[in-house]
N, C-alpha and C positions, 0 to 999 in steps of 0.2 A: 607221622609223628610217633607212631608206635615203636619205631626203631631208635628213638632217642634213649640214650643211656639214663636210666632212672636216677643214678647217682649224680650225673651232671645236672639233671633237672633240679635236684635238691640243692646242689651247689649254687645254681642260679637263684633259686628261691631265697636262700639265706643271704646271698649277695645283695639282692634287692631289699630284703628286710634290713640288712646292715646299713645300706645306703640311706634308707628312710630314717633309721635311728640316728645316723650321723647328722642328717638334716636337723632333727630336733635338738641334738646336742649343740650344733652351731647356733640355733636360735636361743637356747637358754643361756649360752655363754656370751652372746653378743647383743641381745635385745636390751632395750632401755627400760621398758615398763616392768615394775615388780610383778605385775600380772603375768607376764611371760617368763621373766627370770626366776621368780620364786614359786608362783602358783602353777605355771606350766599350762596356761590356757592356749594351747597351740597343738597342731597336728601336722604330720608330714606324710606324703604318699607319693608313689610312683605308679603311673599308668602306662599301658601300651600306647601305640601310635593312634589307636581309635578311641582312647580314653577309658579303656577297661582297667579298673583298679587291679594292680598285681603285686604291689609291695606297700607296706605301711609300717609306721613306727608304733611303739607301745604308748599310744597317746589317748585321745578322747573318742570313745566309740561313736558318739553322735556325729562328730566331725567326719570320721573315717567312712561311715556309712554314706553320708552325703557326697563324699569324694568319689564314690562309685559312679556318680552322675555328672559331677561338675565339669570335667573336661569334655565329656560327650556333648553336653549342652553347649559348652563354649564353642566347639567345632562347628555347630550349626550356625553360629553367629560369625565366627572367624574361621573359615575353611583352612585346612592344613596348607593348601597351596599359597596362602598369603603370608605364611610364617617363614622366617629366615633364621639361620644359625645366629645365636647371640641375642635373640629376641626374648622378652618376657612380658607377659600381660598381667595387669592388676585389675581386679573387679570384685564386686560384692553383691551383685543383683541376685535375689532369690530365684528368679526365673531361670538362671543359668545353673541349675542343679544345686542351688544354694540354700542357705538358712537365714539367720538374721543378719542385718547389715553391719554389725560390729565385726563379724567374721570375714576378714579381708583375705582374698586369695591372690597369690602370685603363681602363675603357671609358666614354666619355661619349657619350650619344645627342645628335645635333645636330638641332635643330628649326628650321624656317624657316616663319614665319607659322602656327605650330601644327602643322605636318606634319613627321614624322620623315623626314629625307632621308639621313642618314649616321651613322656612328659614328667617333669619334676614339679610337684605341687605343694606349696607351703600355705597353710591356713593359720592365721593368728587373730585372736580376739583383740582388737584395738580398744583401749579404755574409753575413747571418745571418737565418734565419727560425725560430729556436728549434730544438727537437729535442735529440737525445742529445749531439751533438758540436758544439763551436763551429764555425760556418760551415755547419752543416746538411748536411754530407757524412759519412756513416758507412759505411765500405767494406764492412763485413760486416752491414749492416742486413738484417733478415729481412723487414721490411715498411716501408711508407712512414710509419707512425706513429712510427717511431724516427728518421726523417729530419728532419722539420720540422713547424711549425704548418700546418694545412690551413685555408685561408680560403675558405669558400663565398661566393657573390656577396653582398656587403654594401654598403649605400649609404654611400659615404664623403662624397659630397655629396648634399644634398637641396635641390633648387630653389635651388642656388647657395650654400648654407650648409654649412660643414664639419660633419660628424657627429662631434662630439667623443667620445661614448661608444664608437663603433666604432674611432676612432683610438686611444683609450686602451687598449682591449682588445688591439689589435694590438701596440702598443708595450710592453705588459706581458708579451709573450711572445717578445720578441727580446732579444738580448744587447747590442746597441748601439742603444738607442732614439733617441738624438740623431741619429745618422747616418740611421737608417731614416725618421725623421720628415722630415728634410730631403729625402731621396730621394723620398718619397711626395708631398710638396708640389710638388717639381719635376715629377713625373708629372702631377699635377693641372694645373699651369700649362701643361705641354706640350699637354694635350688642349684647354685653353681657347684656346691660340693656333691650333690647327687649326680649332676651331669658328668662330673669327673669320674665318679665310680661306675656309672653306666658305660662310659667309654672304655674304662679299664676291663669290664666284663666282656665287652664286644671284642676288644683287642686280644684277650686271652682265649676266648672260646669261639670267636667268629660271630659276625653280626647275624647271619642267617640262623645259626644255632641258637643265639640269644633270643631272637624273635620267636623261633619255634618253641623254645622252652617256656616263654611267657604264655603262649597259646596252650601248651600242655598243662601248665599250672591251672588255668581256668577250667580245663576239662577234668582234672583231678578233683578240684573243689566241687564241681558240679556232681561228680559221681559220689563223693562223700556225703553231700547234702541229700541226694536222692536216697542213698542207703539209710541215712538217719531218719528221713521221713517215712520210708517203708517199714521201719521198725515200730512206728506208732499205729495203733488200731484205726482202721478206716472209720470215719464218722464226721459229724459236724459238732463243733464245740463253741460255745459262746461265753464271753466274759465282758465285764465292764468295770470301769473305774471313773472317778469324777475329779475334775478340777474344783477347787474351793468355791469358785464363783465364775461369773461370765455368762450364765444362763439367763433366761427371762427373769426380770426383777431381781437380779443378783443371785439367783439360785445356782447351785453347783452345775457345771457343764459336763455333760456325759461324753465319755469315750467308750464306744462299743466295738467289739470285734466278733466276727463269725469266722471260724477256721474250719475249712472243709479239707479233710485228709482223704485222698484217693490214691492208693498205691504209693508211688514215689514222688507225688507232687502235692503241693498245698496251695489252696486258694484262700487268701486272707482278705476279708471284706470289712472295711472300716466305714462304710457308707452310712451306718446307723448312728454315727457320732453327731454331736450337737452342730447346729448351724454356726456360721461365722459369729464370733463374739465381739462385743463392743469394747474391747480392751486389747492389750498387747499379747494375748495368749493364743492367737491364731498361729499356724505354722504352715510351712510349704509341704506339698506332697512328697518332696524329696526327703524331708526330715521324717515324715511318716514312714516312708519306705526304709529309711535308715534304722528306725526303731524296730520295725518288723524284722529286718535282717539280723539285728543284734539279738532279739528275742529268739528267733529261730535257731541261731547258733547256740544259745544257752539251753534251749529246750532239747537240742540234739544230744547234749551230754558229751560232745566230742570236742577235741582241741583242733578244729579245722581252721585252715587259713581262710579269712574272710575276703575273698576277691570277687571279681565280676562273675566268675563261673558259679559261685555258691548261690547267686540270685536266680539263676535260670529255672530251677524247679519251683520258684515262688511266683504266684500271681497276686499282686497287691492292688486293691481297689479302694480309691477314695471318691468322695462325692463332691462335684463342683458346688460351691456355695457353703460348704461345711467348714468347720474349724480346721480341718486338715487339708482343705483345698479352697481357701477363701478368696482367691484372686490375687493378682500381683500388686495391688495397691493396699492390701490389708496390713495392719500393724502386727508384727511378728516377733518383736524383740524377745519376749519371754517364752514364746512357743518352742523356741529352739531347745531349751533345756527344761521346760516345765511340762508342756503338752506332750512332748515326745516320751517322757517318763510314764505318763498315763497310758500311752499305747502299750508300753512294755508290761505294765501292771495288769492291764486288761487281758493281754495274752497269757500272762501267768495265771490269772484267775480262770481263764477258759480251760486251762490244762490242769487245774488243781487236783481233780479227782482221777486224772489219767497218769500223771508222772509226778506225784508230790515229792518224791525223793530227789528230784532235780531242782526243786524250787526253794526259794527263801520266802518267808512272810514279808509283809510290807516294811519298807525302811525309809531312809531319807532320800526318796526319789524326787529331789528338787535341788536346784543350785544352792538354796539357802542364802541368797545374795543380799548383801548390804553394800551399796556403792556410795562412797563419800567423794564429794567434789569440793575442793578448796579454792576459792578465787584468790589470785596472787596480786601484789601491788602493780606488777607490770601488765596486768589484764590477761595474763595466761591463767591456766588452771592446773591443779594437781589432782589426779584421779586415783582413788583407791577402790578397787573392785575386789571385794572380799567374799569368798564363798564359805559355807559352813556345812560340815557333815553332821551325822547323827548316829543313832543306833541302828545297826544292821538287823534285819528280821531274822528270827531263828529258823533253823532247818530241822529236818527230821531226826538228825543225829547229834545236834549241838546247839548251844546258845548262840545268839547273835553277838557279833563283836561291837564294842562301844566305839564311838567317835570315828566313824569311817564314812565312806561314800559307796553308793551302789549304782548299778545299772550304767547309764550312759555318760556319767561324769568320771573324770579321772584326774582332777586337779587337787592341789594342796592348798592349805591355808597359808597366808603370809605370816612369817614369824613376827612376834610382837616387837622384837628389836628392829626389824626392817621397817615396820610401820612407824615406830616412834622416831626413827632416824630420818624418815622421808616426809612425814606428814605431821600436822599439828593435831595429833591424836595420841592419847595415852591409853594403852590397854590395861584396864584396872583389874580384870578378873578373867581367868580361864580355868575351867574345871569340868569334871564329869557331872552330868545332870543325873544324880543318883535316883533310882526308882522310876525312871521314865520308860523303861522297856516293858512290853506287855508280858503278862504271866502266861504260863503254859507248861506242858511237859518239858519243853525247852524254852527258855526265856529270851525275849528280845533284848538286844543290846541297848545300852544307855546312850543318850545324847550328850551334848556339850553345852556349856554356858560360857559366853564371852561378852565382856563389857568394854565399850569404847567411850572415853571422855573427850569431848570436843574442847580443844585449846585455842582454836582460831576464833576471830571475831564472828565469823559466820561459816557455815558448812552446808552444802546441799546434799540431801540424803535421798537415795532410792532404795526401797525394799522390793524384792522380787522373790517371794517365798510361797511355796505350796505346802500342803499338809499342816496348815494352820486351823482349818475347820474339819477336813476329812482326814481323820487319824490314820496312821499306817496300820494296815489290816493284819489280823492274825490269820493263820492257816490251820485247817483241820481242827478247829475248836480252840485255837489259841486266842488270847485276848489282844485287843488293839494296843499299840503304843500311845504314849502321850503325844499330842500335837506340838508343832512349833509354836513359840510365843516370842513376840518382840515387844519390849517395853521402853518407853521414853520417860526418863526422870528429869524434870525441869523445876528448878526452884523448890526442891524437896517434895514435889508431887509426881507420882508415877501413874502412867496410863498406858494401856496396851494400844499399839498402833497396827494398822492393817498390814497384811502380808504383801500387798502390792500397793505402793504409794510413793508419792514424791512430796518432800517437805523441806523447809528451811530450818536448820538448826542454829543455835547461838552458843557462845562461849559458856562452858560449864555444863551443857547438856550431857546426859549419860544415856547411851543406847545399849540395851542388853539383849542379846540373842540367846534364847533357850531352844536348842534344836530338839527334834522329836526323838522318841525312843522307837525301837523296832517292835514289830508285832511278834507275839509268841507263836509257837508251833505245837499243836496238840493240846488237849485239855489238861489243865493243871491237876496233879495227883492229889 
């Protein structure tokens, strides 16, 4: 492979990235749910024939990190020899390199002249996947069976033909089948677009060359990650962060990391984290690894491609029975985007005194989720899954930005006009939460305020928000930012509601989200 033209390798790299970007564009243009069309809660990736991640869109880091494992685990259940041209599999099980059950994957094997060369993988967050509570988030779920429908690998396409019985089975178990069908068909179309681009690359450059270039890309990323680790001083560094609750007696749940740097390799041990919690904040070991991979890339200070090769210098350890490896029947809906963030922050805290110039203080490292579910007269549901950013943490050379997102999320809020056109909700306020950022030599960014008035006779609400009790931290002597706060105003009386809850709203209720400010950096002058 050393004889490969390096310019050709870059052409293939960008061709794969462009194909993944096209997948995401197909999704946003053709999906039915506002969560996908407007907020962009989706990700696209391309792997080699063994499932090694090699191309990705500019999507959501926590999805993309898990995609490094998704096809590899799928192939253990569905060997490559059982797949045929024109097939596509749908599944959402966490045990298959996955995350929470709302993130439904469609994997299409790509064949060229009868040879399997790659997989096109589309991941989309479905607004509802069945389960106990509309939206498939149950704050006090004791196991995953209360959360949502579990979909093992099933052939949604068979040699190019839609498998209607599988589709009918899935749609019979979700609350908004019309939206889910539209979203699924968009995922299938996205994988078809990637298949077309991969075949074009093979036709232009030769299939053997294409496969060799993918292997070379893994090697290049491995070398770059090893060089980045080698620049850090050898040693063992420890950090921790806390979820608001979930520990014994409702105490904060600890996420602990020990990072051992030895030469050009890093050993990341998360086994000191809390035991499995009795709510939906557990997560899968694949999400823990995804968070570590993201943090390692940020700590490297390099713009490297995050593919399978970049993972080779990293040894990542979780503990069976812990919040990061709770077993496959644990409730995990929130761990996907809440607990994963705590892993990143714990790693940042571990390196605070080693490379502070590469770090930001604590910010809105949470989905900031409010999910509204409206029952319709025909017994279907309309789902609004709305995420909220906050104030970015300050850095060593600048203030934090207001009203943004950090770390592993990369979604947008839904415009007020779209909400009011599609749901019985009126957005009554949207503004900057002035003064919420922490003080310091550089100040943390300010959060946002957004209020929702319920216009329907009833509405089911889920809140899934961290940083309500554990404020975003300051770095190097900077002050903490103000925490998230959610308020329900009913019949003229306002009360604060928990960051993780399920409740029934009625006409006239006003729900106000005040998101956190970022932490400051350095002591205030």
